[in-house]
C-alpha positions, 0 to 999 in steps of 0.5 A: 327662204323666199330669197333663196328660192328666187335666186335658184329660180333666176340663176339655174341657166347659169348654174347649168352652163357652169356645170357643163363647163366643169364636166368638160374640163374635168374630162379633159383633165382626166384625158391628159393625165391618163394613159393612151389605153384609157383615153378612148374610154374617157373620150366616150364620156364627151360624146353626148356633149359633142353630139348635142352641141353639133346637133344644135349647131346644125339646127342653128345653121339650117334656120339661119340659112333658110331664114325660117321664121321663129313662128315656124321653127325657132333657132337654138339662139332664139330658144336660148333667149326665151329660156333666159327671158322666162327663166323664172317661170320655167324654173318654177314650172320645171320644179313642179313637174319634177316632183310630181313625176318623181312622186308618180315614178316612186309609186310606179316602182313600189307597185311594179316591184310588188306586182312583178314579184307576185306575177313572177312567183305565181303562174296563176296570178300571171295567167289571170291578171296579165290580160287585164294589165295589158288591157289597162295599159293599152287605154290612152292615159289622156283619156283617163285624165278627165276621170281623174279630174272628176274624182280628185279635181284640178291640181297635183294629184291627177298628174301624179296618178297619170305618171304612175299609171303610164310608167308602172307597166314596164316595171311589172313586166320586166321584174316578172320576166326576170323571175320567170327566166331562172334556169331550171338547173339553178332551181334544181340545185337550190332545191337539192340544197333544201332551199324553199321557194321563197329563198330561191326567189330572194337569193336567186330570182331577185338578184337575177331580175335586177338588170331587167328591173333597171332596164325597165326603170330607164323606160319608165322614167321617160314615160312618167314625164309624159304622163305628168305633162299630159295631166298638167296640160289638161288639169293643172295650174302649174308644171311644164305642161301648163306652161306649154298650154299657155305658150301655145295659146299665146302663139309664143313658139320660142317659149314652147320650144324652151319648155320642151328643152327644159323637159328634156333636161329633166328627163336626161337628169333622171335617166342618168341618175338611173344609169348611175344607180344601175352601174353601181348595183348591176355592174356584174351583169355587164359582161358583153364587150358591147355593154362595156363600150 
């Protein structure tokens, strides 16, 4: 197991490059084998890679043309060298950040759905607890981390709880909004057919809330990573946040940017997984030509 873990930690940059190359080759193959009508849609799948590569190319040219020091702004080539040089440390800390974020995000999803259903189904609870929820959400979570450290000590739990606290609010609001915006005409028809309030919520309200729910997930997953890194920076011995704190203390700016790139890769991966799940479960809701691309 140790040999496999060491191999994965030291070879992940190569695997990432191979995966991107395979994806590009797959899209090109589909474009060549498709008709003219589908080529425009397929080309949109290459747009993220093209725009990302163009951005990094402009960044590289800007740094080289102005001879900017790596201490101020490292070029993408310097960041790539740092990624490869510290690939094992970045891989280990990225794994730690990923599982803490997923754990906190999972708690946020479960708690957010339960509270959102409660708020959407009961005007009393919505009116009574929503101001408290807003007040709690406005508290900067970096100010809560010291309290979590006092309660639970330094380790993984403060990071999980911080990721949870910073990401559950959008889920609650969007689920409650989806339930609260059921058309009165639809509700009247269901009542005329003898449906109970619970049946209306489960048969109409919850399916109608799914587009709102997945929209909130795409916001919440990015917030969860922010929460994890905040806690890791202040109260953990592992994680990308801790690695960034060490790099900052050593004035290792390329490693600092390499850590940011690793965090961005993790965030994009989770975001795309959420989008894939959304397309599988709520494709029926995307009726607009704008949504279709």
